[in-house]
N, CA, C, O and the ligand as a Tripos MOL2 file, in Angstrom:
@<TRIPOS>MOLECULE
protein
  261   259    66     0     0
PROTEIN
NO_CHARGES

@<TRIPOS>ATOM
      1 N          -9.0230  -32.8540   24.5550 N.3       1 MET1
      2 CA         -9.5740  -34.1030   25.1880 C.3       1 MET1
      3 C         -10.5020  -34.8550   24.1940 C.2       1 MET1
      4 O         -11.5600  -34.3720   23.7900 O.2       1 MET1
      5 N         -10.0450  -36.0220   23.8460 N.am      2 LYS2
      6 CA        -10.8740  -36.8830   22.9620 C.3       2 LYS2
      7 C         -11.5340  -37.9480   23.6680 C.2       2 LYS2
      8 O         -10.9000  -38.6620   24.4450 O.2       2 LYS2
      9 N         -12.8310  -38.1140   23.4420 N.am      3 ILE3
     10 CA        -13.5760  -39.0670   24.1420 C.3       3 ILE3
     11 C         -14.0630  -40.1090   23.1220 C.2       3 ILE3
     12 O         -14.6510  -39.7610   22.0980 O.2       3 ILE3
     13 N         -13.8000  -41.4240   23.4260 N.am      4 ASP4
     14 CA        -14.2250  -42.4710   22.5070 C.3       4 ASP4
     15 C         -15.6940  -42.5750   22.4150 C.2       4 ASP4
     16 O         -16.3430  -42.8280   23.4300 O.2       4 ASP4
     17 N         -16.3110  -42.3860   21.1830 N.am      5 PRO5
     18 CA        -17.7950  -42.5080   21.0680 C.3       5 PRO5
     19 C         -18.2870  -43.9150   21.2990 C.2       5 PRO5
     20 O         -19.4770  -44.1060   21.5480 O.2       5 PRO5
     21 N         -17.4110  -44.9210   21.2260 N.am      6 HIS6
     22 CA        -17.8210  -46.2910   21.3750 C.3       6 HIS6
     23 C         -17.6500  -46.8220   22.8300 C.2       6 HIS6
     24 O         -17.7920  -48.0020   23.1500 O.2       6 HIS6
     25 N         -17.3250  -45.7870   23.6810 N.am      7 ALA7
     26 CA        -17.1370  -46.1860   25.1270 C.3       7 ALA7
     27 C         -18.4840  -46.7510   25.6980 C.2       7 ALA7
     28 O         -19.5710  -46.4190   25.2260 O.2       7 ALA7
     29 N         -18.3510  -47.5810   26.6890 N.am      8 LYS8
     30 CA        -19.4890  -48.3080   27.2390 C.3       8 LYS8
     31 C         -20.3730  -47.3660   28.0470 C.2       8 LYS8
     32 O         -21.5900  -47.5470   28.0660 O.2       8 LYS8
     33 N         -19.7980  -46.3620   28.7170 N.am      9 PHE9
     34 CA        -20.5830  -45.4710   29.5390 C.3       9 PHE9
     35 C         -21.3860  -44.5470   28.6920 C.2       9 PHE9
     36 O         -20.9640  -44.1380   27.6110 O.2       9 PHE9
     37 N         -22.6110  -44.2020   29.2130 N.am     10 PRO10
     38 CA        -23.5080  -43.3410   28.3640 C.3      10 PRO10
     39 C         -22.9160  -41.9810   28.1780 C.2      10 PRO10
     40 O         -22.2880  -41.4270   29.0810 O.2      10 PRO10
     41 N         -23.1300  -41.4150   26.9400 N.am     11 THR11
     42 CA        -22.6780  -40.0790   26.6300 C.3      11 THR11
     43 C         -23.8470  -39.3080   26.0670 C.2      11 THR11
     44 O         -24.8810  -39.8770   25.7150 O.2      11 THR11
     45 N         -23.6650  -37.9870   25.9870 N.am     12 ARG12
     46 CA        -24.6140  -37.1170   25.3260 C.3      12 ARG12
     47 C         -23.8480  -36.0790   24.5270 C.2      12 ARG12
     48 O         -22.7280  -35.7170   24.8850 O.2      12 ARG12
     49 N         -24.4490  -35.5980   23.4430 N.am     13 GLU13
     50 CA        -23.7210  -34.6890   22.5500 C.3      13 GLU13
     51 C         -23.8470  -33.2760   23.1240 C.2      13 GLU13
     52 O         -24.9190  -32.8540   23.5590 O.2      13 GLU13
     53 N         -22.7520  -32.5790   23.1110 N.am     14 CYS14
     54 CA        -22.6870  -31.2210   23.5770 C.3      14 CYS14
     55 C         -23.3480  -30.3470   22.4770 C.2      14 CYS14
     56 O         -22.9040  -30.4290   21.3320 O.2      14 CYS14
     57 N         -24.3510  -29.5390   22.7500 N.am     15 PRO15
     58 CA        -24.9430  -28.6690   21.7010 C.3      15 PRO15
     59 C         -24.0150  -27.5560   21.3920 C.2      15 PRO15
     60 O         -24.2320  -26.8860   20.3820 O.2      15 PRO15
     61 N         -23.0020  -27.2900   22.1580 N.am     16 GLY16
     62 CA        -22.1320  -26.1760   21.8760 C.3      16 GLY16
     63 C         -21.0100  -26.5770   20.9100 C.2      16 GLY16
     64 O         -20.6810  -25.8040   20.0100 O.2      16 GLY16
     65 N         -20.4270  -27.7450   21.0720 N.am     17 CYS17
     66 CA        -19.3140  -28.0450   20.1820 C.3      17 CYS17
     67 C         -19.4560  -29.5210   19.5980 C.2      17 CYS17
     68 O         -18.5290  -30.0110   18.9530 O.2      17 CYS17
     69 N         -20.5760  -30.1820   19.8270 N.am     18 ALA18
     70 CA        -20.8680  -31.4010   19.1950 C.3      18 ALA18
     71 C         -19.9270  -32.5390   19.5990 C.2      18 ALA18
     72 O         -19.8070  -33.5030   18.8420 O.2      18 ALA18
     73 N         -19.2700  -32.4780   20.7230 N.am     19 VAL19
     74 CA        -18.4220  -33.5190   21.2580 C.3      19 VAL19
     75 C         -19.2100  -34.3960   22.1780 C.2      19 VAL19
     76 O         -20.1250  -33.9150   22.8470 O.2      19 VAL19
     77 N         -18.8950  -35.6540   22.2370 N.am     20 GLU20
     78 CA        -19.5520  -36.5670   23.1020 C.3      20 GLU20
     79 C         -19.1020  -36.4100   24.5310 C.2      20 GLU20
     80 O         -17.9210  -36.6310   24.8020 O.2      20 GLU20
     81 N         -19.9470  -36.0480   25.4560 N.am     21 VAL21
     82 CA        -19.5680  -35.7460   26.7480 C.3      21 VAL21
     83 C         -20.1780  -36.8770   27.6790 C.2      21 VAL21
     84 O         -21.3510  -37.2090   27.5070 O.2      21 VAL21
     85 N         -19.4400  -37.4450   28.6140 N.am     22 PRO22
     86 CA        -20.0080  -38.4970   29.4900 C.3      22 PRO22
     87 C         -21.3120  -37.9080   30.2740 C.2      22 PRO22
     88 O         -21.3470  -36.7960   30.8010 O.2      22 PRO22
     89 N         -22.3200  -38.8040   30.2560 N.am     23 ALA23
     90 CA        -23.6520  -38.3720   30.6990 C.3      23 ALA23
     91 C         -23.5600  -37.8310   32.2000 C.2      23 ALA23
     92 O         -24.3820  -37.0270   32.6400 O.2      23 ALA23
     93 N         -22.5390  -38.3150   32.9210 N.am     24 ASN24
     94 CA        -22.5110  -37.8550   34.3380 C.3      24 ASN24
     95 C         -21.8220  -36.5360   34.4620 C.2      24 ASN24
     96 O         -21.8020  -35.9610   35.5500 O.2      24 ASN24
     97 N         -21.2520  -36.0230   33.3940 N.am     25 GLU25
     98 CA        -20.6210  -34.6730   33.3910 C.3      25 GLU25
     99 C         -21.7580  -33.5780   33.1870 C.2      25 GLU25
    100 O         -22.5570  -33.6550   32.2540 O.2      25 GLU25
    101 N         -21.7730  -32.6180   34.0700 N.am     26 ASN26
    102 CA        -22.6910  -31.5510   33.9100 C.3      26 ASN26
    103 C         -22.2360  -30.3790   33.0450 C.2      26 ASN26
    104 O         -22.9850  -29.4620   32.7070 O.2      26 ASN26
    105 N         -20.9000  -30.4850   32.7040 N.am     27 ARG27
    106 CA        -20.3820  -29.3840   31.9880 C.3      27 ARG27
    107 C         -19.4480  -30.0000   30.8850 C.2      27 ARG27
    108 O         -18.7120  -30.9580   31.1220 O.2      27 ARG27
    109 N         -19.5220  -29.4340   29.7680 N.am     28 CYS28
    110 CA        -18.6840  -29.9030   28.6830 C.3      28 CYS28
    111 C         -17.2020  -29.5720   28.8830 C.2      28 CYS28
    112 O         -16.8760  -28.3970   29.0520 O.2      28 CYS28
    113 N         -16.3060  -30.5320   28.8720 N.am     29 PRO29
    114 CA        -14.9300  -30.2970   29.1060 C.3      29 PRO29
    115 C         -14.1950  -29.4950   28.0180 C.2      29 PRO29
    116 O         -13.1100  -28.9500   28.2240 O.2      29 PRO29
    117 N         -14.8500  -29.4580   26.8590 N.am     30 VAL30
    118 CA        -14.1850  -28.7780   25.7370 C.3      30 VAL30
    119 C         -14.6310  -27.2990   25.6800 C.2      30 VAL30
    120 O         -13.7590  -26.4320   25.6170 O.2      30 VAL30
    121 N         -15.8750  -26.9780   25.6980 N.am     31 CYS31
    122 CA        -16.2580  -25.5780   25.4520 C.3      31 CYS31
    123 C         -16.8780  -25.0660   26.7600 C.2      31 CYS31
    124 O         -17.1440  -23.8660   26.8270 O.2      31 CYS31
    125 N         -17.1290  -25.8610   27.7920 N.am     32 GLY32
    126 CA        -17.6380  -25.2890   29.0310 C.3      32 GLY32
    127 C         -19.1390  -25.1600   29.0370 C.2      32 GLY32
    128 O         -19.6700  -24.5560   29.9700 O.2      32 GLY32
    129 N         -19.8810  -25.6920   28.0490 N.am     33 TYR33
    130 CA        -21.2960  -25.6270   28.0330 C.3      33 TYR33
    131 C         -21.8340  -26.3740   29.2880 C.2      33 TYR33
    132 O         -21.3780  -27.4680   29.6230 O.2      33 TYR33
    133 N         -22.7920  -25.7530   29.9450 N.am     34 GLU34
    134 CA        -23.4410  -26.3740   31.0650 C.3      34 GLU34
    135 C         -24.7230  -27.0050   30.6530 C.2      34 GLU34
    136 O         -25.6370  -26.3410   30.1630 O.2      34 GLU34
    137 N         -24.7930  -28.3090   30.8530 N.am     35 PHE35
    138 CA        -26.0930  -28.9620   30.5860 C.3      35 PHE35
    139 C         -27.1880  -28.6650   31.5710 C.2      35 PHE35
    140 O         -26.9770  -28.6510   32.7840 O.2      35 PHE35
    141 N         -28.3760  -28.4260   31.0240 N.am     36 PRO36
    142 CA        -29.4740  -28.1620   32.0180 C.3      36 PRO36
    143 C         -29.6790  -29.3250   32.9320 C.2      36 PRO36
    144 O         -29.5920  -30.4760   32.5050 O.2      36 PRO36
    145 N         -29.9390  -29.0640   34.1330 N.am     37 ALA37
    146 CA        -30.1160  -30.2480   35.1260 C.3      37 ALA37
    147 C         -31.4270  -30.9360   34.7940 C.2      37 ALA37
    148 O         -32.4770  -30.3270   34.5870 O.2      37 ALA37
    149 N         -31.2830  -32.2450   34.7610 N.am     38 ARG38
    150 CA        -32.5160  -33.0720   34.5220 C.3      38 ARG38
    151 C         -32.8930  -33.6750   35.8150 C.2      38 ARG38
    152 O         -32.6250  -34.8570   36.0310 O.2      38 ARG38
    153 N         -33.5200  -32.9190   36.7220 N.am     39 GLY39
    154 CA        -33.9060  -33.4230   38.0200 C.3      39 GLY39
    155 C         -35.4350  -33.3410   38.2310 C.2      39 GLY39
    156 O         -36.2350  -33.3770   37.2960 O.2      39 GLY39
    157 N         -35.7730  -33.2310   39.5120 N.am     40 PRO40
    158 CA        -37.2710  -33.2960   39.7990 C.3      40 PRO40
    159 C         -37.8680  -32.0030   39.2370 C.2      40 PRO40
    160 O         -39.0630  -32.0080   38.9420 O.2      40 PRO40
    161 N         -37.1500  -30.9180   39.0680 N.am     41 LEU41
    162 CA        -37.7160  -29.7350   38.5220 C.3      41 LEU41
    163 C         -38.2920  -30.0010   37.1220 C.2      41 LEU41
    164 O         -39.4260  -29.6410   36.8020 O.2      41 LEU41
    165 N         -37.4780  -30.6280   36.3360 N.am     42 HIS42
    166 CA        -37.8700  -30.9380   34.9010 C.3      42 HIS42
    167 C         -39.1030  -31.8460   34.9020 C.2      42 HIS42
    168 O         -40.0040  -31.6560   34.0860 O.2      42 HIS42
    169 N         -39.1550  -32.8570   35.8330 N.am     43 ARG43
    170 CA        -40.2930  -33.7500   35.8630 C.3      43 ARG43
    171 C         -41.5620  -32.9980   36.3120 C.2      43 ARG43
    172 O         -42.6690  -33.2260   35.8240 O.2      43 ARG43
    173 N         -41.3290  -32.1020   37.2580 N.am     44 ASN44
    174 CA        -42.5180  -31.3010   37.6680 C.3      44 ASN44
    175 C         -43.0150  -30.4580   36.6040 C.2      44 ASN44
    176 O         -44.2290  -30.2700   36.5150 O.2      44 ASN44
    177 N         -42.1710  -29.9060   35.7490 N.am     45 LEU45
    178 CA        -42.5180  -29.0640   34.6580 C.3      45 LEU45
    179 C         -43.4000  -29.8390   33.6610 C.2      45 LEU45
    180 O         -44.3990  -29.3190   33.1640 O.2      45 LEU45
    181 N         -43.0040  -31.0990   33.3820 N.am     46 VAL46
    182 CA        -43.7290  -31.9320   32.4830 C.3      46 VAL46
    183 C         -45.1320  -32.1760   32.9960 C.2      46 VAL46
    184 O         -46.0860  -32.1010   32.2220 O.2      46 VAL46
    185 N         -45.2860  -32.4610   34.2650 N.am     47 TRP47
    186 CA        -46.5710  -32.6590   34.8980 C.3      47 TRP47
    187 C         -47.4400  -31.4330   34.8760 C.2      47 TRP47
    188 O         -48.6560  -31.5100   34.7050 O.2      47 TRP47
    189 N         -46.7770  -30.2660   35.0580 N.am     48 LEU48
    190 CA        -47.4780  -29.0230   35.0400 C.3      48 LEU48
    191 C         -48.0560  -28.7930   33.6830 C.2      48 LEU48
    192 O         -49.2210  -28.4100   33.5740 O.2      48 LEU48
    193 N         -47.3130  -29.0030   32.6630 N.am     49 VAL49
    194 CA        -47.7640  -28.8610   31.3150 C.3      49 VAL49
    195 C         -48.9860  -29.7590   31.0180 C.2      49 VAL49
    196 O         -50.0180  -29.3310   30.5020 O.2      49 VAL49
    197 N         -48.7860  -31.0100   31.3790 N.am     50 LEU50
    198 CA        -49.8430  -32.0410   31.2330 C.3      50 LEU50
    199 C         -51.1050  -31.6210   32.0050 C.2      50 LEU50
    200 O         -52.2070  -31.7940   31.4850 O.2      50 LEU50
    201 N         -50.9890  -31.0920   33.1900 N.am     51 LEU51
    202 CA        -52.1540  -30.7290   33.9190 C.3      51 LEU51
    203 C         -52.8280  -29.5010   33.3260 C.2      51 LEU51
    204 O         -54.0570  -29.4290   33.3580 O.2      51 LEU51
    205 N         -52.0900  -28.5220   32.7810 N.am     52 MET52
    206 CA        -52.6400  -27.4110   32.1050 C.3      52 MET52
    207 C         -53.3110  -27.8070   30.8230 C.2      52 MET52
    208 O         -54.3340  -27.2260   30.4590 O.2      52 MET52
    209 N         -52.7730  -28.7720   30.1300 N.am     53 LEU53
    210 CA        -53.4780  -29.2910   28.9390 C.3      53 LEU53
    211 C         -54.7950  -29.9220   29.2940 C.2      53 LEU53
    212 O         -55.8100  -29.7230   28.6260 O.2      53 LEU53
    213 N         -54.7550  -30.6790   30.3470 N.am     54 ALA54
    214 CA        -55.9680  -31.3920   30.8000 C.3      54 ALA54
    215 C         -57.0240  -30.3250   31.1710 C.2      54 ALA54
    216 O         -58.1960  -30.4660   30.8220 O.2      54 ALA54
    217 N         -56.5970  -29.2500   31.8860 N.am     55 LEU55
    218 CA        -57.5440  -28.2210   32.3280 C.3      55 LEU55
    219 C         -58.1570  -27.5200   31.1200 C.2      55 LEU55
    220 O         -59.3250  -27.1320   31.1200 O.2      55 LEU55
    221 N         -57.3170  -27.3720   30.0820 N.am     56 LEU56
    222 CA        -57.7910  -26.7460   28.8720 C.3      56 LEU56
    223 C         -58.7680  -27.6350   28.0630 C.2      56 LEU56
    224 O         -59.7530  -27.1920   27.4740 O.2      56 LEU56
    225 N         -58.3920  -28.9400   28.0950 N.am     57 LEU57
    226 CA        -59.1490  -29.8550   27.2240 C.3      57 LEU57
    227 C         -60.5310  -30.3450   27.8400 C.2      57 LEU57
    228 O         -61.5000  -30.6220   27.1330 O.2      57 LEU57
    229 N         -60.5250  -30.4220   29.1810 N.am     58 ILE58
    230 CA        -61.7900  -30.9830   29.7750 C.3      58 ILE58
    231 C         -62.9970  -30.0840   29.5340 C.2      58 ILE58
    232 O         -64.0450  -30.5870   29.1270 O.2      58 ILE58
    233 N         -62.9000  -28.8180   29.7590 N.am     59 PRO59
    234 CA        -64.0090  -27.9590   29.4570 C.3      59 PRO59
    235 C         -64.3870  -27.9620   27.9940 C.2      59 PRO59
    236 O         -65.5530  -27.7790   27.6440 O.2      59 PRO59
    237 N         -63.3950  -28.1720   27.1320 N.am     60 LEU60
    238 CA        -63.5970  -28.1990   25.6830 C.3      60 LEU60
    239 C         -64.3800  -29.5180   25.3010 C.2      60 LEU60
    240 O         -65.2780  -29.5090   24.4580 O.2      60 LEU60
    241 N         -64.0020  -30.5860   25.9380 N.am     61 LEU61
    242 CA        -64.7080  -31.9090   25.7300 C.3      61 LEU61
    243 C         -66.1380  -31.7790   26.2700 C.2      61 LEU61
    244 O         -67.0890  -32.2180   25.6230 O.2      61 LEU61
    245 N         -66.2780  -31.2160   27.3770 N.am     62 LEU62
    246 CA        -67.6550  -31.1230   28.0450 C.3      62 LEU62
    247 C         -68.5410  -30.2590   27.1800 C.2      62 LEU62
    248 O         -69.7290  -30.5570   27.0580 O.2      62 LEU62
    249 N         -68.0200  -29.1890   26.5640 N.am     63 SER63
    250 CA        -68.8240  -28.2580   25.7870 C.3      63 SER63
    251 C         -69.1970  -28.9060   24.4320 C.2      63 SER63
    252 O         -70.0810  -28.3990   23.7410 O.2      63 SER63
    253 N         -68.5680  -29.9630   24.0630 N.am     64 MET64
    254 CA        -68.8410  -30.5090   22.7420 C.3      64 MET64
    255 C         -70.0080  -31.4680   22.9430 C.2      64 MET64
    256 O         -70.5660  -31.8640   21.9200 O.2      64 MET64
    257 N         -70.4390  -31.8820   24.0930 N.am     65 ARG65
    258 CA        -71.5440  -32.8380   24.1900 C.3      65 ARG65
    259 C         -72.8810  -32.1500   23.7450 C.2      65 ARG65
    260 O         -73.9350  -32.7860   23.7540 O.2      65 ARG65
    261 ZN        -18.8660  -28.5480   24.1990 Zn       66 ZN66
@<TRIPOS>BOND
     1     1     2 1
     2     2     3 1
     3     3     4 2
     4     3     5 am
     5     5     6 1
     6     6     7 1
     7     7     8 2
     8     7     9 am
     9     9    10 1
    10    10    11 1
    11    11    12 2
    12    11    13 am
    13    13    14 1
    14    14    15 1
    15    15    16 2
    16    15    17 am
    17    17    18 1
    18    18    19 1
    19    19    20 2
    20    19    21 am
    21    21    22 1
    22    22    23 1
    23    23    24 2
    24    23    25 am
    25    25    26 1
    26    26    27 1
    27    27    28 2
    28    27    29 am
    29    29    30 1
    30    30    31 1
    31    31    32 2
    32    31    33 am
    33    33    34 1
    34    34    35 1
    35    35    36 2
    36    35    37 am
    37    37    38 1
    38    38    39 1
    39    39    40 2
    40    39    41 am
    41    41    42 1
    42    42    43 1
    43    43    44 2
    44    43    45 am
    45    45    46 1
    46    46    47 1
    47    47    48 2
    48    47    49 am
    49    49    50 1
    50    50    51 1
    51    51    52 2
    52    51    53 am
    53    53    54 1
    54    54    55 1
    55    55    56 2
    56    55    57 am
    57    57    58 1
    58    58    59 1
    59    59    60 2
    60    59    61 am
    61    61    62 1
    62    62    63 1
    63    63    64 2
    64    63    65 am
    65    65    66 1
    66    66    67 1
    67    67    68 2
    68    67    69 am
    69    69    70 1
    70    70    71 1
    71    71    72 2
    72    71    73 am
    73    73    74 1
    74    74    75 1
    75    75    76 2
    76    75    77 am
    77    77    78 1
    78    78    79 1
    79    79    80 2
    80    79    81 am
    81    81    82 1
    82    82    83 1
    83    83    84 2
    84    83    85 am
    85    85    86 1
    86    86    87 1
    87    87    88 2
    88    87    89 am
    89    89    90 1
    90    90    91 1
    91    91    92 2
    92    91    93 am
    93    93    94 1
    94    94    95 1
    95    95    96 2
    96    95    97 am
    97    97    98 1
    98    98    99 1
    99    99   100 2
   100    99   101 am
   101   101   102 1
   102   102   103 1
   103   103   104 2
   104   103   105 am
   105   105   106 1
   106   106   107 1
   107   107   108 2
   108   107   109 am
   109   109   110 1
   110   110   111 1
   111   111   112 2
   112   111   113 am
   113   113   114 1
   114   114   115 1
   115   115   116 2
   116   115   117 am
   117   117   118 1
   118   118   119 1
   119   119   120 2
   120   119   121 am
   121   121   122 1
   122   122   123 1
   123   123   124 2
   124   123   125 am
   125   125   126 1
   126   126   127 1
   127   127   128 2
   128   127   129 am
   129   129   130 1
   130   130   131 1
   131   131   132 2
   132   131   133 am
   133   133   134 1
   134   134   135 1
   135   135   136 2
   136   135   137 am
   137   137   138 1
   138   138   139 1
   139   139   140 2
   140   139   141 am
   141   141   142 1
   142   142   143 1
   143   143   144 2
   144   143   145 am
   145   145   146 1
   146   146   147 1
   147   147   148 2
   148   147   149 am
   149   149   150 1
   150   150   151 1
   151   151   152 2
   152   151   153 am
   153   153   154 1
   154   154   155 1
   155   155   156 2
   156   155   157 am
   157   157   158 1
   158   158   159 1
   159   159   160 2
   160   159   161 am
   161   161   162 1
   162   162   163 1
   163   163   164 2
   164   163   165 am
   165   165   166 1
   166   166   167 1
   167   167   168 2
   168   167   169 am
   169   169   170 1
   170   170   171 1
   171   171   172 2
   172   171   173 am
   173   173   174 1
   174   174   175 1
   175   175   176 2
   176   175   177 am
   177   177   178 1
   178   178   179 1
   179   179   180 2
   180   179   181 am
   181   181   182 1
   182   182   183 1
   183   183   184 2
   184   183   185 am
   185   185   186 1
   186   186   187 1
   187   187   188 2
   188   187   189 am
   189   189   190 1
   190   190   191 1
   191   191   192 2
   192   191   193 am
   193   193   194 1
   194   194   195 1
   195   195   196 2
   196   195   197 am
   197   197   198 1
   198   198   199 1
   199   199   200 2
   200   199   201 am
   201   201   202 1
   202   202   203 1
   203   203   204 2
   204   203   205 am
   205   205   206 1
   206   206   207 1
   207   207   208 2
   208   207   209 am
   209   209   210 1
   210   210   211 1
   211   211   212 2
   212   211   213 am
   213   213   214 1
   214   214   215 1
   215   215   216 2
   216   215   217 am
   217   217   218 1
   218   218   219 1
   219   219   220 2
   220   219   221 am
   221   221   222 1
   222   222   223 1
   223   223   224 2
   224   223   225 am
   225   225   226 1
   226   226   227 1
   227   227   228 2
   228   227   229 am
   229   229   230 1
   230   230   231 1
   231   231   232 2
   232   231   233 am
   233   233   234 1
   234   234   235 1
   235   235   236 2
   236   235   237 am
   237   237   238 1
   238   238   239 1
   239   239   240 2
   240   239   241 am
   241   241   242 1
   242   242   243 1
   243   243   244 2
   244   243   245 am
   245   245   246 1
   246   246   247 1
   247   247   248 2
   248   247   249 am
   249   249   250 1
   250   250   251 1
   251   251   252 2
   252   251   253 am
   253   253   254 1
   254   254   255 1
   255   255   256 2
   256   255   257 am
   257   257   258 1
   258   258   259 1
   259   259   260 2
@<TRIPOS>SUBSTRUCTURE
     1 MET1         2 RESIDUE 1 A MET
     2 LYS2         6 RESIDUE 1 A LYS
     3 ILE3        10 RESIDUE 1 A ILE
     4 ASP4        14 RESIDUE 1 A ASP
     5 PRO5        18 RESIDUE 1 A PRO
     6 HIS6        22 RESIDUE 1 A HIS
     7 ALA7        26 RESIDUE 1 A ALA
     8 LYS8        30 RESIDUE 1 A LYS
     9 PHE9        34 RESIDUE 1 A PHE
    10 PRO10       38 RESIDUE 1 A PRO
    11 THR11       42 RESIDUE 1 A THR
    12 ARG12       46 RESIDUE 1 A ARG
    13 GLU13       50 RESIDUE 1 A GLU
    14 CYS14       54 RESIDUE 1 A CYS
    15 PRO15       58 RESIDUE 1 A PRO
    16 GLY16       62 RESIDUE 1 A GLY
    17 CYS17       66 RESIDUE 1 A CYS
    18 ALA18       70 RESIDUE 1 A ALA
    19 VAL19       74 RESIDUE 1 A VAL
    20 GLU20       78 RESIDUE 1 A GLU
    21 VAL21       82 RESIDUE 1 A VAL
    22 PRO22       86 RESIDUE 1 A PRO
    23 ALA23       90 RESIDUE 1 A ALA
    24 ASN24       94 RESIDUE 1 A ASN
    25 GLU25       98 RESIDUE 1 A GLU
    26 ASN26      102 RESIDUE 1 A ASN
    27 ARG27      106 RESIDUE 1 A ARG
    28 CYS28      110 RESIDUE 1 A CYS
    29 PRO29      114 RESIDUE 1 A PRO
    30 VAL30      118 RESIDUE 1 A VAL
    31 CYS31      122 RESIDUE 1 A CYS
    32 GLY32      126 RESIDUE 1 A GLY
    33 TYR33      130 RESIDUE 1 A TYR
    34 GLU34      134 RESIDUE 1 A GLU
    35 PHE35      138 RESIDUE 1 A PHE
    36 PRO36      142 RESIDUE 1 A PRO
    37 ALA37      146 RESIDUE 1 A ALA
    38 ARG38      150 RESIDUE 1 A ARG
    39 GLY39      154 RESIDUE 1 A GLY
    40 PRO40      158 RESIDUE 1 A PRO
    41 LEU41      162 RESIDUE 1 A LEU
    42 HIS42      166 RESIDUE 1 A HIS
    43 ARG43      170 RESIDUE 1 A ARG
    44 ASN44      174 RESIDUE 1 A ASN
    45 LEU45      178 RESIDUE 1 A LEU
    46 VAL46      182 RESIDUE 1 A VAL
    47 TRP47      186 RESIDUE 1 A TRP
    48 LEU48      190 RESIDUE 1 A LEU
    49 VAL49      194 RESIDUE 1 A VAL
    50 LEU50      198 RESIDUE 1 A LEU
    51 LEU51      202 RESIDUE 1 A LEU
    52 MET52      206 RESIDUE 1 A MET
    53 LEU53      210 RESIDUE 1 A LEU
    54 ALA54      214 RESIDUE 1 A ALA
    55 LEU55      218 RESIDUE 1 A LEU
    56 LEU56      222 RESIDUE 1 A LEU
    57 LEU57      226 RESIDUE 1 A LEU
    58 ILE58      230 RESIDUE 1 A ILE
    59 PRO59      234 RESIDUE 1 A PRO
    60 LEU60      238 RESIDUE 1 A LEU
    61 LEU61      242 RESIDUE 1 A LEU
    62 LEU62      246 RESIDUE 1 A LEU
    63 SER63      250 RESIDUE 1 A SER
    64 MET64      254 RESIDUE 1 A MET
    65 ARG65      258 RESIDUE 1 A ARG
    66 ZN66       261 GROUP 0 **** ****
C-alpha cells in the first residue's frame, strides 16, 4: 500500500516502518503498529506533570527568599 506523501490530508510517520500513515488511522496498514491514543488521557498527563513540577518548584522558590 503506497500512500502519497504530498496528499492534502494530514499524515504521521509510522515509527515501526517509516511509512506515512493517514492521521485518522490508529494502526499502520503496513506493519500493524498501533499509534498511542492522543486523547484526554494524554492531556491530563501533561497537566499532572506540570502540577507536580509546580509543587516541586514552589517550596524551592519560597525557601530561596
Ligand atoms: Zn508501519
